[in-house]
DRENDOFI-908243 format. One record per residue: x, y, z of N, C-alpha, C in turn. Coordinates in steps of 0.001 Angstrom, whole numbers, padded with zeros to 6 digits, always signed. Layout:
REM DRENDOFI-908243
XYZXYZXYZ;...
END
This chain:
REM DRENDOFI-908243
+000552-001302-000577+000321+000022-000099+000956+001319+000239;+000443+001946-001227+001336+003644-001138+000576+004422+000224;+002161+005522+000555+001914+006151+001185+000225+007233+001409;-000379+007651-000020-001264+008139-000131-002631+006887+000220;-002349+005699-000146-003438+004969+000206-003825+004721+001635;-002490+004767+002124-002655+004449+003610-003231+006132+004610;-003538+007317+004023-003411+008284+004302-005416+008183+004104;-005441+007736+003199-006979+007570+002234-007801+006722+003385;-006767+005957+004182-007754+004432+004284-008051+005162+006153;-006985+005917+006825-007326+006552+008369-008124+007340+007756;-008492+008295+006457-009367+009237+006523-010746+008555+006332;-010762+007882+005922-012383+006788+005622-012644+006211+007383;-011933+006399+007952-012294+006081+009671-012566+007395+010502;-013132+008820+009623-012911+009863+010749-014218+009710+011710;-013970+010113+012814-015201+009994+013691-014256+009017+014575;-013819+007980+014413-014004+006572+015201-012759+006489+016693;-013541+006605+017566-012749+007092+018899-012070+005369+018777;-011014+005966+019497-009784+004860+019832-009342+005220+021143;-008370+004107+021726-007264+004207+022408-006369+003658+022171;-004849+004183+023013-003825+003136+022588-003185+002426+024071;-003019+001629+024164-002963+000591+025122-001746-000158+025050;-000552-000157+025681+000467-001032+025784+000614-001847+026989;+001556-003075+026475+001607-004223+027511+003225-004742+027702;+004118-004147+028367+005401-004236+028462+005899-003621+027198;+005396-002763+026680+005551-002274+024944+005092-002871+023945;+004191-003684+023889+003658-004303+022965+002795-003704+022820;+002413-002339+021570+001271-001378+021801-000096-001789+020869;-001088-002037+021093-002242-001663+020303-003256-000456+020067;-003942-000456+019393-004941+000299+019098-005808-000485+019015;-006933+000229+020061-008110+000234+020366-009405+000529+020351;-010601+000013+019994-011812+000437+019432-012900-001004+019859;-013882+000138+020279-015292-000732+020438-016279-000643+019743;-016751-001916+019527-017505-002046+018055-018508-003006+019077;-019403-002777+019976-020317-003804+020853-021043-004900+020040;-021534-003972+019023-022620-004831+018027-022138-005204+016837;-020589-005208+016642-020114-005249+015315-020481-004366+014714;-020717-002794+015123-021331-001874+014055-019830-001146+013143;-018832-001367+014015-017736-001004+013098-016652-002024+012743;-016671-002308+011487-016011-003274+010925-014761-002464+010387;-013607-003293+010357-012088-002086+009854-011621-003335+009473;-011537-003177+007505-010445-003645+006640-009249-004178+007005;-008634-004820+006497-006921-005285+006758-006355-004140+005742;-006532-003447+005184-006234-002195+004593-006232-000817+005682;-007472-000976+006195-007198+000256+007313-006565+000166+008301;-006401-001309+008886-005850-001639+010057-004698-001605+009825;-003776-002023+008975-002179-001737+008728-001971+000137+008263;-003184+000620+007741-003140+002041+007704-002734+002495+009432;-003952+002276+010607-003995+002792+012023-002924+002121+012090;-002325+001588+011977-000889+000479+012958+000185+001090+012389;+000167+001778+011243+001212+002724+010164+001751+003783+011719;+003425+003579+012126+003923+004353+013111+004283+005673+012655;+004171+005751+010979+003967+007240+010685+003279+007842+010126;+002336+007382+009153+001310+007744+008794-000150+007328+009484;-000158+006806+010361-001148+006505+010975-000829+006613+012390;-001439+006089+013687-001680+005663+015252-000212+005375+015542;+000471+004117+015131+001236+003176+014754+000533+001932+016451;+000970+001205+015956+000942+000027+017215+000921-001321+016328;+001338-002342+017211+001762-003687+016560+000611-004141+016249;-000596-003966+016519-001803-004547+016271-002903-003730+016721;-004171-004410+016463-005413-003555+016332-006417-004637+017139;-006979-004033+017732-007872-005200+018691-009219-004131+019062;-010018-005110+018328-011633-004478+017924-012403-005370+019010;-013353-004366+020402-014166-005348+021023-015058-005491+020523;-016002-006552+020725-016771-006740+020462-017681-008183+021008;-019407-007480+021164-019494-008686+022045-019701-010136+021524;-019725-011101+022332-019481-012578+021643-020233-013226+020650;-021432-012065+021141-022716-013143+020464-022375-012314+019095;-021823-011715+019056-022041-010670+017878-021150-011489+016414;-020250-012096+016890-019443-012693+015847-019473-014271+015887;-019169-014868+014626-019376-016240+014558-018127-016795+015869;-017056-016518+015642-015909-017250+016516-016048-016851+018162;-016982-015217+018494-017585-015404+019640-018695-016702+020157;-019268-016270+019205-020662-017144+019873-019953-018876+019976;-018647-019169+019227-018281-020323+019581-017646-020173+020969;-017098-019059+021752-016585-018541+022816-017570-018930+023461;-018961-018155+023180-019697-018436+025013-020470-019932+024746;-019920-020196+023841-020834-022145+023996-020073-022579+024980;-018936-022417+024469-017840-023111+025547-017710-022752+027477;-018042-021210+026963-018342-020402+028283-019063-019377+028379;-020581-019214+029085-021442-018540+028894-021061-017173+029607;-019686-017384+030432-019099-015461+030650-018388-015107+029721;-018185-015480+028727-017333-014949+027798-018242-013645+027465;-018326-012891+027360-019224-011751+027285-018762-011200+025961;-017602-010992+026246-016829-010158+025211-015411-010858+024539;-015604-010660+023021-014312-010866+022453-013092-009837+021763;-012329-010873+021787-011276-010096+021560-010715-009916+019796;-011478-009196+019249-010879-009419+018096-009544-008453+017449;-008747-009554+017147-007260-009039+017370-006821-009073+015794;-006082-008323+015423-005682-008489+013577-004019-007827+014095;-002754-008670+013727-001657-007765+013521-001694-006637+012664;-000456-006014+013172-000028-004753+012108-000510-004561+010564;-000345-005975+010524-000643-006104+008814-001768-006230+008546;-002418-006350+009369-003934-006205+009085-004561-007894+009175;-003690-008676+008976-003853-010306+008748-004222-010357+010540;-005302-011754+010456-005866-012182+012131-005089-012996+012787;-005132-012910+013787-003945-013666+014869-004813-014375+015623;-004515-015689+016142-005442-016429+017384-005291-015822+018335;-004198-015340+018773-004598-014828+020442-002685-013744+020605;-002967-013640+021607-002012-012588+021926-001839-012459+023254;-000560-012512+023897-000902-012589+025473-000649-011374+026195;+000252-010744+025532+000147-009051+026187-001474-008587+025439;-001784-008556+024481-002911-007813+023904-004522-008346+024603;-004289-009269+025164-005220-010120+026079-005306-009406+027589;-004368-008851+027869-003788-007945+029048-004512-006673+029085;-004097-006209+027646-004473-004570+026892-005756-004554+026979;-006362-005486+026140-007500-005720+026574-008679-005735+027383;-008550-006105+028393-009134-006350+029891-009114-005240+030322;-007729-004588+030474-007398-002946+031016-008327-001981+030238;-008372-002004+029188-009332-001151+028109-010863-001276+028578;-011387-002857+028607-012478-002809+029136-012779-002260+030363;-011845-002283+031313-012225-001686+032683-012512-000392+032721;-011382+000085+031574-011370+001527+031749-012648+002451+031031;-013135+002015+029893-013976+002405+029448-015434+001748+030313;-015323+000928+031382-016662+000917+031958-017790-000807+031223;-016704-000956+030052-017708-002097+029436-017792-003553+030314;-017085-004031+031308-016514-004647+032119-016471-004251+033516;-016585-005328+034185-016262-005192+035774-015225-006609+035674;-014494-006647+037116-013685-007493+036802-014202-008670+038312;-014847-009650+037727-015686-010840+038713-014557-011100+039924;-014694-011370+040887-014289-012178+041871-013366-013359+041269;-013615-014282+040537-012831-015310+039621-012962-014826+038404;-012396-013873+038075-011788-013234+036862-012505-012869+035583;-012178-012592+034773-012633-011855+033941-012655-012896+032431;-013750-013347+031922-013420-014314+030963-013571-013502+029616;-012569-013349+028800-012387-013216+027344-012490-014192+026514;-013397-013924+025600-013308-015187+024092-012201-014502+023140;-011350-015329+022585-010172-014905+021524-010269-016535+020800;-009527-016108+019519-009549-017337+018794-008560-018798+018986;-008277-018286+020194-007050-019746+020593-008244-019792+022100;-009411-019769+021972-010176-019998+023289-010499-019006+023887;-011329-018991+025332-011667-018591+026561-010090-018345+027647;-010047-016940+027661-008907-017074+028620-009533-016030+029888;-008997-016318+030828-009106-015788+032430-007941-014995+032903;-008789-013367+032791-007661-012139+033102-008469-011966+035063;-007029-011957+035533-007477-011660+036664-006490-010062+037251;-006975-009369+038296-005361-008514+038745-004578-008963+039403;-003119-008620+039251-001806-009585+040093-001289-008264+040509;+000036-008357+040930+000730-007070+042068+000923-006294+040504;+001479-006517+039359+002059-005610+038553+001124-005595+037503;-000284-005473+037686-001110-005370+036562-002188-006461+036254;-002007-007349+035694-003092-008744+035287-002219-009562+034701;-003064-010501+035313-002634-012467+034851-003498-012800+034001;-003137-014125+033026-004131-014124+032686-003435-015819+032169;-004554-016737+032466-004382-018130+032115-004130-018310+030497;-002967-018935+030452-002943-018858+028742-003499-020218+028002;-003803-020981+029158-004560-022278+028899-002995-022909+028389;-003037-024511+027973-002507-025599+027877-001366-024922+026606;-000035-025466+027256+001386-025439+025390+001064-026729+025255;+001545-026999+023804+002244-028205+023142+003670-028302+022204;+004199-029083+021852+005307-028815+020836+004191-029087+019667;+004715-028534+018368+004382-028549+017325+004557-030015+016759;+006127-030018+016933+006593-031237+016240+006886-032274+017358;+005968-032534+018376+006338-033646+019866+007545-034677+019545;+007369-035468+018479+008237-036338+018166+009393-035992+018122;+009844-035296+017405+010883-034314+017200+011554-033652+018490;+010304-032950+019133+010847-031866+020832+011380-033568+021631;+010736-034589+021546+011271-035665+022789+012577-035775+022336;+012718-036356+020703+014131-037260+020318+015251-036338+020955;+015303-035082+020399+016480-033714+020219+016355-032905+021078;+015119-032313+020989+014942-031064+022048+014926-029901+021029;+014901-030160+019514+015212-029706+018798+013996-030079+017303;+013696-028982+016124+012888-029227+015257+012595-028785+014090;+013646-027622+014672+013501-026589+012952+014990-025915+012711;+015063-025098+011951+016333-024294+011674+015868-022744+011216;+016368-022177+011682+016480-020504+011424+017145-020089+011115;+017177-019667+010221+018702-018299+009502+017799-016859+009738;+019055-015952+010406+018848-014963+011196+019671-014041+010497;+019207-012610+009978+020155-011637+009723+021112-011799+010773;+022592-011177+010535+023194-010523+012037+023867-011587+012493;+023083-013112+012385+023702-014328+012516+024497-015065+012123;+025928-015872+012101+026751-016022+010942+026043-017458+010898;+025336-018377+011327+024862-020180+010981+023617-019697+011197;+022853-020461+010496+021572-021268+010548+021373-021571+012200;+020441-021594+013294+020366-021981+014617+019133-022951+014960;+019403-024143+015228+018473-025228+015788+017423-024505+016879;+015889-024722+016682+014906-024063+017474+013846-025155+017516;+013386-024587+018660+012186-025656+019360+010515-025256+019305;+009791-025510+018826+008823-025163+018072+007370-025462+019140;+006914-024322+019798+005957-024592+021068+004522-023664+020238;+003211-024311+020771+002218-023815+020242+001534-023308+021762;+001494-022293+021754+000225-021077+023132-000770-020688+022025;-001536-021841+020757-002619-021266+020496-002409-020532+019773;-001206-020295+018892-000420-019681+018198+001024-020196+017718;+001683-020096+017209+003154-021057+016797+003785-020358+017031;+004801-020409+017724+006134-019975+018033+007425-021551+017621;+008414-020448+017663+009585-021100+017425+010743-020429+018150;+011641-020970+019118+012585-020654+020021+013898-021474+019630;+014801-020101+019715+016010-020230+019424+016823-019934+020453;+017503-020532+021115+018429-020252+022107+020082-019993+021521;+020581-018643+022682+021679-018218+021509+022763-017799+023363;+023883-018101+022849+024846-018096+024081+025069-016934+024552;+024796-015641+024292+024652-014517+025391+024177-013447+024950;+024273-011995+025091+023537-011325+025154+023810-010631+023979;+025173-010493+023460+025850-009738+022441+025269-010412+021359;+025305-011837+021438+024166-012708+020182+023065-011978+019855;+022919-011783+020996+020880-011542+021137+020792-010084+020550;+021905-009227+021145+022199-007908+020154+022357-007916+019066;+022803-008463+018785+023601-008772+016908+022487-009131+015993;+021306-009819+016603+020452-010202+015568+019532-009117+015157;+019489-008958+013397+018546-008170+013108+017537-008411+012501;+016148-008273+013685+014785-008717+013690+013966-007845+013277;+014332-007315+012410+013555-006209+011580+013519-006869+010108;+014260-008291+009819+014634-008912+008806+013698-010084+009018;+012703-010995+008233+012149-011760+008618+013272-012999+008608;+013185-014107+010099+013919-014834+009641+013535-016095+009045;+014485-016853+008607+014218-018106+007792+013712-019242+008287;+012537-019978+008302+012364-020917+009436+012075-022435+008467;+012373-023312+008776+012751-024288+008087+012414-025646+008786;+011069-026438+008914+010133-026320+007981+009385-025156+008471;+008722-024766+007883+007569-023209+007768+006071-023293+007871;+005479-023585+008777+004220-024030+009215+003491-022821+008408;+002260-023647+007543+001674-022807+006351+001367-021784+006769;+000758-021041+007997+000509-019784+008218+001313-019189+009020;+002698-019458+008892+004197-018424+009301+004226-019249+010783;+005099-018142+011495+005817-018486+012802+006259-017456+013588;+005993-017107+014496+006859-016246+015371+008635-016462+015797;+009484-015907+015776+010488-016850+016427+011326-015851+017624;+011028-016567+018240+012038-016138+019919+013344-016072+020268;+013788-015598+020447+015446-016056+020813+015597-015131+022279;+016522-016253+022697+016247-016434+024505+017861-016306+024568;+018775-015971+025588+019508-016377+026145+019360-016507+027985;+019085-017876+028236+018981-018464+030247+020211-017538+030682;+019781-017365+031688+020474-016632+032729+021756-017708+033388;+022806-016996+033870+023525-018428+034819+023981-017940+036186;+023323-018417+036786+022857-020109+036843+021295-019457+036623;+020580-020500+035537+019356-020012+035462+018255-019828+036329;+018765-020618+037559+017370-020413+038884+018374-019901+039931;+017487-018740+040716+018355-018521+042054+017067-018286+043006;+017411-019096+043709+016019-019103+044546+014474-018973+044009;+014598-020129+043579+013572-020614+042828+013229-020092+041653;+013126-018893+040707+013426-017713+039944+014005-018071+038839;+013481-018559+037969+014443-018648+036478+014575-017392+035523;+015383-016831+035158+015538-015420+034617+016001-016178+033275;+015624-015568+031856+015505-015340+030677+015281-013773+029954;+016601-013540+029254+016494-012669+028157+015890-013027+027041;+014895-012418+026283+014506-012674+024864+014323-011247+024088;+014249-011343+023146+014076-010775+021450+012655-011559+020862;+011979-010599+020107+011148-011244+018712+010883-011070+017852;+010828-011603+017272+010055-011748+015451+008571-011955+015401;+007833-010818+015472+006262-011445+015243+005975-011585+014277;+005222-012471+013711+004560-012469+011879+004025-011685+012232;+003808-011530+010513+002774-009902+010254+003134-008359+010690;+004147-008704+011852+004382-007197+012819+006344-007021+012097;+007219-007964+012955+008505-007601+012274+008571-007768+013957;+009939-006828+014436+010512-007062+015965+009327-006009+016588;+008835-006559+018159+008242-005618+018643+008911-006206+020048;+008446-004943+021100+009286-004856+022453+009035-006272+023594;+007897-006903+022941+007553-007985+023973+006445-008422+023080;+006401-009709+023648+005351-010916+023201+004784-012253+023942;+004135-011724+024120+002715-012149+025684+003134-013724+024912;+002672-014598+024129+002751-015873+023942+003911-016354+023704;+005026-015343+023105+006502-015809+022857+007268-016181+023701;+006697-014948+025005+007324-015262+026159+007462-016683+026805;+005893-017297+026758+005397-018209+027148+005997-019217+026852;+006003-019465+025050+006629-020197+024512+007946-020171+024804;+008836-019202+025406+010345-019272+025439+010670-019993+026880;+009719-020034+027750+009785-020405+028763+009622-022147+028807;+008755-022438+028259+008060-023797+027841+009771-024616+026972;+010634-023653+026552+011711-024159+025224+012759-024122+026584;+013023-023405+027418+014348-023288+028202+014173-024203+029202;+012502-024094+029837+012552-025441+031050+012775-026938+030488;+012778-026813+029071+012437-028411+028449+014146-028586+028217;+014785-027888+027864+015947-027860+027392+016848-028108+028680;+016567-027602+029717+017276-027260+031285+016977-028298+031883;+016006-029191+031556+015689-030852+032325+015345-030301+033995;+015981-030904+035203+015197-031264+036111+015875-029854+036867;+016836-028771+036320+016885-027416+036850+016088-026919+036206;+015136-026460+035398+014205-025706+034936+012906-026102+035603;+013020-027137+035805+011638-027754+036534+011361-027460+037889;+012846-027160+038411+013031-026539+040098+012468-025302+040022;+012192-024524+039360+011675-022951+039140+010247-023298+039447;+010015-022221+040677+008609-022001+040841+007967-020580+040316;+008527-020273+039243+008211-018519+038395+009663-018516+037792;+009244-017708+036474+009971-016961+035551+010082-015677+035558;+011072-015102+035263+010951-013384+034460+011852-013501+033451;+011143-013401+032542+011729-013062+031041+011590-011431+030660;+013035-010647+030657+013241-009635+030397+013063-009403+028808;+012361-008631+028398+012107-008219+027112+012506-006693+026611;+012626-006286+025599+013072-004916+025276+011807-003638+025987;+010871-004467+026498+009560-003069+026729+009585-003410+028414;+010395-004306+029299+009922-004641+030471+009795-006212+030845;+009601-006622+032090+009820-007470+032545+008206-008549+032477;+008044-009575+032156+006810-010128+032588+007308-011446+033280;+006092-012101+034217+006231-013413+034878+005657-014484+034189;+005833-015802+034726+005276-016671+033670+005368-018034+034584;+004345-018745+035108+004359-019806+036102+003477-020881+035513;+003686-022216+035679+002826-023060+035570+001902-023781+036618;+000566-023804+035961-000354-024470+036951-000772-025734+036172;-001595-026536+037403-002489-027658+036602-003836-027306+036649;-004390-027393+035726-005853-027490+035483-006650-028572+036250;-007972-028243+036510-008397-029628+037018-008434-030867+036094;-008909-030879+034912-008407-031987+033658-007035-032650+033605;-006283-031769+034312-004352-032517+034526-003981-032124+033805;-004459-031383+032590-003225-030605+031641-002505-029344+032436;-001530-028955+032188-000427-027744+032550-000638-026962+031740;-001191-025427+032444-001518-024194+031991-000209-023464+032479;+000079-022406+031627+000829-021325+031335+000148-019975+031869;+000918-019312+033480-000216-018058+033448+001046-017169+033263;+000498-015810+032525+001562-014921+031896+000808-013668+033040;+001363-012701+033760+001596-011730+034378+002434-010631+033978;+001754-009420+033929+002563-008178+033357+001644-006965+033557;+001773-005155+033342+001448-004760+033647+000663-004128+032052;-000550-003490+032022-001105-002876+030695-001071-001083+031223;-001223-000315+030328-001053+001218+030359-001802+001589+029578;-002946+002578+029538-003146+003117+028354-002698+004572+028723;-002545+005147+027054-001280+006072+026571-002140+007303+026308;-003346+006916+025283-003934+007986+025213-005284+007513+024695;-006024+008147+024151-007432+008809+023719-007640+009434+022830;-008105+009417+021948-008963+010066+020666-009949+009957+019702;-010444+011014+019096-011132+010632+018011-010240+010562+016673;-010528+010022+015882-009598+010060+014204-009820+011364+013326;-009444+012162+013150-010155+012999+011931-010431+014181+012795;-010235+014171+013882-011272+015477+015130-010011+016367+016041;
END
């Protein structure tokens, strides 16, 4: 899309009320359309998320009542408490299944706008990766991200690696481990923060084999020692599909912790909590057993609204 087309796409939305919310630097344009009365095309999303010709953002989230969207009605069928659906689009306008930072930011937006209240047992939110439960926590919000799984379980269990990633700025391709958090990730371990800084994540990494819908790529450096006082720490950067490098990625943080724990073996399993440092701040991760016996990942971190406004006014 050329610059004039992007300017025109934003102008076509004149009068649209919006908020800007970020969660550890992962920033989103937020709009409210309870009955689905305001649709936004992929081109308009890309224009709004343009950091020079639009508002700027890693993605756009539309707040819509679950009953007003087919995917939302499916969420309601699974959990009647999921009144609101997080209709999330990447910065290029493509639809994404889930965003861990986005769901915290979305809950914060709903509460600030008076569209929802925080129940004692958590706020249930419909997403394309199932219903997520958000609760208040000491540093903002925590969200049960649901169960994790290896994308290639047979290879992950055999050699702890399943893909090969070629990255601009790094001299040789690196092996990686792929994890699904409702959306796909592959995690690359690096030896030190110097290599982490050298990776050019504005350039799309080449992943082999590449899933049909693309994949997010996380680069991690575990602390040495990994675990201190039962808290494990890692540094991370991420290239998000459809966006490029972002300051944070909630599902990517979860996937990175799953991968590092798998590689670390007993030492990783000894950690009661994880602290993941990304360029936008620090998020916490812990594992819990669900009533059905599945292991879930809980992500915690802040969410901040930085601006509200009306387009073209």
